Each structure stands twice: as structure tokens, then as C-alpha cells.
C-alpha positions in Angstrom: 66.4 132.5 96.4 63.7 130.7 94.3 63.1 127.0 94.7 64.2 126.4 91.1 67.4 128.5 91.6 68.2 126.7 94.9 67.7 123.3 93.2 70.1 124.4 90.4 72.7 125.4 92.9 72.4 122.2 94.8 72.7 120.2 91.6 75.8 122.1 90.6 77.4 121.5 94.0 76.6 117.8 93.9 78.2 117.6 90.4 81.3 119.4 91.6 81.6 117.1 94.7 81.2 114.1 92.5 83.9 115.3 90.1 86.2 116.0 93.1 86.0 112.3 94.0 87.3 111.1 90.6 90.6 111.5 88.8 92.8 109.6 86.4 96.4 108.7 86.3 98.6 106.9 83.7 100.8 103.8 83.8 103.7 102.9 81.4 107.1 101.3 81.3 109.5 98.9 79.7 110.3 101.3 76.9 112.1 102.5 74.8 114.2 99.5 73.7 116.9 100.2 71.3 116.9 96.7 69.9 113.2 97.0 69.0 113.6 100.4 67.4 111.3 102.1 69.8 112.9 105.5 69.7 110.8 107.0 66.8 107.6 105.9 68.6 108.2 107.7 71.9 107.2 111.2 70.8 103.7 110.0 69.9 103.4 108.2 73.2 104.5 111.3 75.2 102.1 113.5 73.1 99.2 111.1 73.9 100.0 111.3 77.7 100.4 115.0 77.6 97.1 115.6 75.8 95.2 113.4 78.3 93.4 114.4 81.4 95.6 112.5 83.8 96.9 114.1 87.0 100.2 112.2 86.9 101.7 109.0 85.6 103.9 106.2 87.0 106.6 104.5 85.0 107.2 100.9 86.2 110.8 100.4 85.1 113.1 99.3 82.3 114.4 102.5 80.7 116.4 100.4 78.2 116.5 96.9 76.8 118.3 94.0 78.5 121.1 93.6 75.9 122.6 97.1 75.6 125.3 98.7 77.7 124.5 100.4 81.0 126.4 103.5 80.2 125.7 106.8 82.0 123.9 108.3 79.0 121.0 105.9 79.3 120.0 107.4 82.6 120.4 110.9 81.1 118.2 109.9 78.2 115.5 108.6 80.5 115.5 111.9 82.5 115.2 113.8 79.3 112.2 111.6 78.3 110.5 112.1 81.6 111.2 115.8 81.4 109.0 116.0 78.2 105.9 115.2 80.3 103.8 118.2 81.4 102.4 116.4 84.4 104.4 114.7 87.2 105.8 111.3 86.5 107.0 108.9 89.2 109.8 106.4 88.3 110.2 102.9 89.7 113.5 101.1 88.7 113.6 98.0 86.5 116.1 95.2 86.1 117.6 96.4 82.8 119.0 99.6 84.3 120.9 98.0 87.2 120.2 94.3 88.1 121.2 93.0 84.6 124.1 95.4 84.0 126.5 92.6 85.0 125.8 90.8 81.7 128.7 90.9 79.3 126.4 92.4 76.6 125.5 95.1 79.0 129.2 96.0 79.5 130.0 93.8 82.5 129.3 96.4 85.1 129.1 96.0 88.8 125.3 95.9 89.3 125.5 97.4 92.8 127.6 100.3 91.5 125.0 101.0 88.8 122.3 100.9 91.5 124.2 103.5 93.5 124.5 105.6 90.3 120.8 105.2 89.6 119.8 106.4 93.1 121.9 109.5 92.8 120.9 110.3 89.2 117.2 109.3 88.8 116.2 110.8 92.2 117.9 114.2 92.3 115.5 115.6 94.9 112.4 114.7 96.9 110.0 115.5 94.1 108.7 113.5 91.1 110.1 114.0 87.6 108.2 115.8 84.8 107.9 119.5 83.9 105.4 120.0 86.8 106.6 118.1 89.8 105.0 117.0 93.0 106.4 116.1 96.4 107.0 112.5 97.3 107.8 110.7 100.6 111.0 108.6 100.2 112.1 105.7 102.3 115.7 106.8 102.1 117.6 110.1 101.9 118.8 111.6 98.6 121.4 109.4 97.0 121.2 106.8 99.7 119.7 103.3 100.0 116.0 103.0 99.3 115.5 106.6 98.1 113.8 105.1 95.1 111.0 103.7 97.2 108.3 106.4 97.3 104.8 107.1 98.6 102.2 109.8 98.2 98.4 110.2 98.6 95.9 111.7 96.2 92.2 112.2 96.8 91.7 109.3 99.1 94.1 106.8 97.4 97.6 105.9 98.7 100.3 105.2 96.1 103.5 103.3 96.8 106.4 102.5 94.4 109.2 100.0 95.1 112.5 98.9 93.7 111.5 95.2 93.0 113.0 94.4 89.6 112.9 91.4 87.3 115.7 88.8 87.2 114.5 87.3 90.5 114.8 90.6 92.4 118.7 90.4 92.2 118.7 87.1 94.1 121.4 84.8 92.7 120.7 81.1 93.1 124.0 79.3 92.6 127.4 79.5 90.9 126.0 78.7 87.5 123.4 81.6 87.9 126.2 83.8 89.0 128.5 83.3 86.0 126.0 82.7 83.2 126.7 85.3 80.4 128.1 87.5 83.2 131.3 89.3 84.2 130.4 88.8 87.9 132.9 87.4 90.4 131.9 85.2 93.3 132.4 88.1 95.7 130.0 90.3 93.6 127.4 87.6 93.6 127.7 87.3 97.4 127.3 91.0 97.7 124.3 91.0 95.4 122.5 88.4 97.6 123.2 90.5 100.7 121.8 93.5 98.8 118.7 91.4 97.9 118.0 90.4 101.5 118.4 94.0 102.8 116.3 95.6 100.1 113.6 92.9 100.3 113.2 93.6 104.0 113.1 97.3 103.4 110.5 96.8 100.6 108.3 94.8 103.0 108.6 97.6 105.6 107.8 100.3 103.1 104.8 98.4 101.8 103.5 97.7 105.3 103.9 101.4 106.2 101.9 102.3 103.1 99.0 100.0 104.1 99.1 101.5 107.6 98.9 105.0 106.1 96.0 103.9 104.0 94.1 102.4 106.9 94.8 105.4 109.1 93.5 107.8 106.5 90.5 105.5 105.7 91.7 105.4 102.1 89.4 103.5 99.7 92.3 102.2 97.7 96.0 101.5 97.5 98.1 101.4 94.3 101.3 99.3 94.6 103.8 99.6 91.7 107.0 97.8 90.9 108.7 96.4 87.8 108.9 92.6 88.2 106.4 90.0 87.2 106.7 87.8 90.2 105.4 84.7 88.3 101.7 85.5 88.3 101.1 84.2 84.8 102.8 80.8 84.9 100.2 78.8 87.0 97.6 79.5 84.3 99.4 77.5 81.5 100.6 74.4 83.3 99.5 71.8 85.8 102.5 72.6 87.9 102.6 76.0 89.7 105.8 77.3 88.2 105.6 80.5 90.2 107.1 78.3 93.0 110.2 77.8 90.8 113.5 78.9 92.4 113.8 81.5 89.6 110.9 83.4 91.2 112.0 82.8 94.8 113.2 86.4 95.2 109.5 87.6 95.3 107.9 85.1 97.6 108.5 86.8 100.9 107.2 90.2 99.6 104.1 88.7 97.9 103.3 86.7 101.0 103.3 90.0 103.0 101.2 91.7 100.4 98.6 89.0 100.8 98.6 89.5 104.6 98.2 93.2 104.3 95.5 93.0 101.6 93.5 90.6 103.7 93.4 93.2 106.5 92.7 96.2 104.2 89.0 97.1 103.8 89.6 98.9 100.4 90.8 97.9 97.0 94.4 97.1 96.1 95.7 97.7 92.5 99.0 95.9 92.1 100.8 97.2 89.0 103.9 95.8 87.3 105.6 95.6 83.9 108.4 93.1 82.9 106.3 90.8 80.7 105.3 93.6 78.2 101.7 92.5 77.6 98.7 94.5 78.9 96.7 92.3 81.3 94.3 92.7 84.2 93.2 89.9 86.4 93.1 88.6 90.0 96.0 86.1 90.2 96.1 85.8 94.0 95.8 83.6 96.0 95.9 81.2 93.0 94.0 80.5 89.8 91.5 78.5 91.9 91.2 80.7 94.9 90.4 84.4 94.9 91.8 87.3 96.9 88.9 89.5 96.0 90.1 93.0 96.8 93.4 92.7 94.9 93.6 93.3 91.1 96.8 92.9 89.1 97.5 95.3 86.2 100.3 94.5 83.9 101.3 97.4 81.6 102.4 97.5 78.0 106.1 97.2 77.1 108.4 97.2 74.1 107.6 96.9 71.2 104.0 97.7 72.2 104.4 101.5 72.8 101.1 102.2 74.6 100.0 103.2 78.0 97.2 102.6 80.5 94.8 105.1 81.9 93.2 104.4 85.3 90.2 106.3 86.6 89.6 106.4 90.3 86.1 106.8 91.7 86.0 106.4 95.5 82.2 106.1 95.4 82.5 103.1 93.2 82.9 99.8 95.1 85.6 98.7 92.7 87.4 102.1 92.9 89.6 101.6 89.9 88.5 101.5 86.2 91.2 100.6 83.7 91.5 101.7 80.1 94.3 100.7 77.7 95.3 103.7 75.6 96.5 102.6 72.1 98.9 105.2 70.6 98.7 105.5 66.8 102.2 105.7 65.2 
């Protein structure tokens, strides 16, 4: 083999290896909302995702708006929407499809009954959703508690999704909180708080196991996805740190444990959530005046902004994750 030919082969191999280290995935959620008239915009969104180069996408909750009934058909509609995607899509639950179903304008459902239905319906097997599916590791068995918490790895990155929804993570503060615009009974509120405590403990365990898996595999990055905004934005706009308000108390234990795990993790952490519906990327921890350098928060678009986010992973890059908002023309 000539020197020139050998050099060409080595260059091709180096390019192939470099390409093997990079990939892209998509993030979206909080859509479609009937009250915002999002339905006609969804086909363009799905087409944009399908025509992209992503390997898979993750949907971070809220398959409907917070003021429409939690009827069985909304879950079927979401499954049909996810079924239109050519690549795998991983679903993490939001508050509008279970936590908030107790509201009178949602039909006054028992939220825990809706959670049970969601677990059986939205997680029919161990795989992702989408036309092409991929296997996932689940915290629970099919149809049972915590089946919705998933984990998988792809090219040196660990991904973990959690059922941590808005509305204070299903934690109910007092009698007024229990009955406000709600069909809940005192017994149902007591059951909801017990559910919150059990699931919060399970979420912490699942998150810790994901960090352990990432460290054991020497992963360069970890992507943590859930629906709720745990109050990250509020300290920026007031002298008082409103994230310490009781209405965000359902997230404090989990976020405290995320901080502990991130401090001990040598790679980059991308924390993804929806709930607030505005695209944003920042470093909100520890606080606006003190940085947890290896954690980045990414907040995805949501109704009526029907767009998505493309993240490119390059494990040779110190920052690992490069984020690009994808604006869908309607």
C-alpha cells in the first residue's frame, strides 16, 4: 500500500471514528393543547422531527391542556401521535394527564386512578414508542408502580426519565389546596400525599441508580428528563428566592439529591424539563449567584409554541451537549 493510499485510509478511519462519537436526539412536550388550537400544527412538527437526523426523541409530558377532561381518548390520541414518529420516542408523564385530573374542569377524576390507567396504557411493553422502537430499562413492571421511570444508554451517554410532574409533584399542602376547583375528598388528598412520598423516594432511587450506571460505564454525560419546572426561574426575578415557596416544596428533596449526585459525577449533566413552555438554557443551580458548573438546565418549548429542540452529543467535546432550537414553520 502506498504512503498516500495509507494516509487516505487512516483519514477515513479517523473521520468514521469521530462520527461514531456524535449523535443527535430531540426534545419536545407540553403539546398539543386543545384550548390553544394546537391540533393543526402537529403534523408539521412531526414532519420536522421525522425529516431530521436524530436517533430518537424524548417527550417531557403534558399530552393535553390543563382544563380539558381526562377521558380515555386523550391517551389514545397521544399514542397515535407518537406512533407517527419514524424514530423511537420516550414518553415521560406530565401533570395534565394525571395529577390535575381531579379538577372539576378536567372531569373531577380520581388522579390516582388516572395514574394507574396511564401506566397501563402509555407503557404497553418494555420498549419505547414510535414506529421504530428501542428497548428501555423500567423501574417497575408493566402496568405497575414506577413503570414510567425509564433508563437507557446510547454511545457513552446515560438517559433517565422520571414521573415528576407539575402541580407540586402531586403534593397537597392543606385543606384549601385540596378542595380548590377540585372534586377531591379529604381521603383522596391524603392518598395523594402518600403517593407523592412513595414516588418521590422511588424517583430519587432511580436517579441515583442512573448516576451509578453512568459512573460505572465512565459515561461522559447524563440526561435527566421530567416534566415539572421545580421553580428554577423564580429567583431571577425577585429579591426573595420564591423557589423555596411551599408550592414548590414537592421538588426540594429530589433536587437536593440531584445536586449531590452531580457534584460527584465527573461528566456533564443535562437536566431537561417542560411545564413553563418557553425555550431556555441556563445553569440555575446552586443559585443565581453560585454555579454548579457541570449541570445545565434545558427547558423545552410548549403550547402554543409548537417547536422542538435538537441536542447534539459529542463525547470528545468538554461540554458534551450542543443545543439547537428547531423552529417549525406552520
